[in-house]
Residue, then its C-alpha position, 0 to 999 in steps of 0.5 A: m173875769e178870768t175863766q179857767q178851762k179844763k186841761l186835756y193831756v196829749s202825748a207828744s207822739d199823738a200830737r206830732a202825728f196829728v200835726e203831720a196829718v193836718l199839714c199834709g192835708n193842707g198840701i205841705p210835703h211830708d218831709n217838710a211836715i215832719i220838720i214843722a211838726d217836730c219844731l212845734i212839739q218841741a215848743d209844747l214839750r218845753g212849756v213854750d205853749t205860745h209857739g206850739i201846735n196852737r199856731i196851726p190854725s193861724y198858719m193854715a189860714r195863711v196857707r188857705k189865703g195863698v199868702l204862705d206857700a205850702e209847697a215851697s222849697p227854699s234855695l241855698n246860695q253859697i256866698t263865701p266858704v263860711v257864708a251862705q244865704v237861704d231864700g225861703k221863697n215864702g214857705f214855712g220859716f221852720i224849713a228855711a231856718h232848718m236848712g240854714m242852720a244845717k248849712a251853718i253847721e256844715m261850714a262850721k265843722e270845716f272852717g270853725i264858723g258858719m253864717v247864714s242869712v235867710k230872706h223871704s221867710n215866715h214865722f219859725g216858732m220857738s227859736a230854741w229849736v234852732v239852737q237845739q239843732a246846733l247843740d245836737a251837732d256839738m255847736m255853739s250858735l246865734v239865732f236871730t229873727n225879726s218879726s211884725p211890729a208890736l213894740p214902740v221904740w223908746g219914747g214912741r207910742s206906736k208899733l214899729m219894732g217886732v218882739s224879735p227873740i234873741a237866742c243862742g246856745a252852747p253845749a255842755g258835758a254832764e250838766k245842762p247846756f246853755i240855751l238862751d231864748m228871750a224876747p226884748s219885750i217884758a213878755a212874748r207876744g204869744k203869751i198875750y195871744k194865749a191869755a186871750r185864747r184862754g180868757e185870762k188876764i195879763p199883768l199890767d206892766w206887759a202892754l198898753d191899750a189904744d189910749g196909752n194906758q196900762t191894761d190887763d185885758p189881752n184883747k185891748a193890748l192886741l187890738d190897738g195897743v202896744m207891748l212894752p220893751m223890757g228895760g225901757p231903751k235897752g229892750s227897744a235897742l235890742s229889737i232894733m238890733m234884731d231888725v238890722f241883722s235879720g231884716v236889713l242884712s238879708g234883704s227881707a222886710f224891716a222897719g215895721h214892714v214884716v207882716n203879722p203871722y196872724d194876718p192872712s192878707k199878704p206874705a210876711d217876708v221875715g228875715h233870719f240870721l243864723v251862726a254856728l260856731k265850733p266850740d273846740l277851736f281853742m281847746s279840746l271839745q271835752e275841755f270846753k264841755d268841762r268848762m261849761d259844766y263848771l260854769y253851770t255849777r257856779v251859777v246854780g250853786s251861787e248864794k241865793m237871795a232871800g226867798v229863793e229856793r233854787i237858782y236855774y241856768p238859762g234854758e233849764i226850766e224849759q228842759l225840766v218841763h220837757e222831761e216832765r211832759l214826756k211823761t205826763g203829756i202836753p196840756y191843752v185847754e178845751a178851746e185849743i183842742e176844739a180849734l185844732n179839731q176844726e183844722a182836722e175836719r177841714v182836711g178830713v184827718a183824725k182829730i187830736v187824741t185827748s185824755i184826762g191825765y196819764 
């Protein structure tokens, strides 16, 4: 039976300060802790709760087991004027991806395009924050990553491909920017972890149990079950594509060998693929943004199907949630707060500040 837990609201600034303190208490350099905390808070503000600060306990477990190097600083190797590679050195994926996109942007500003492959990395949370990094520099972007096995290939029944997000973005003018961040599964795996954590059921078409039957029990789906790809063979093919560009190309793990971020037994060896593209290569930046604004108005202003009140642009719902949560605070359930506070106690820092409502 589904259990509803009371929600506690935490301001973004309090949540950010808490995460920085816990990270630093676990040996993460302060400059890196700032980047990681910002990425996690961005996810919570956008309503992508599966990739926010609730990931801290699993990340810290990996640090404590020595399978994620808390102090690692990635290195960068320039391959051609428009291509570089980052070696994450088994440090936080946030740091490696941040360095990679910063380099891609730098190359794109000079040459129009920049491509960075990242190897020996870890989970980098919500892909949209990397897209946002490019948007902040008025850049278009592609953001790919591979991940641990969770999906069967089409026609199979065992886990082989990851629920690896496909993300990209483009800046706009007066309207919302284009931000696509989607998993090739019917639902992101983090949503199943979230349901299990909160004692909630999942829709029957999200996953199969160990016997290959549909299940609404997130624990059965996570234990020996599999998630299902969206659109059957199409979602399966997209997950393989992420493995090609992120794993095979980079020299990182692939073909089912990326380690689950919740498994503290050995390094994950995740690969990423990042591209920044200058949008004013063929016209002025203002003309590009005007054209993007026109696309936005055409999409959201198109005729609605029966029962639809509003058409949203890709990424728009998350941006609206972001605006709302900056005002109300970020909602966490008590079980999540308790898990976070346990991490604070481990390293002797202040517990996360909570209050009901704002």
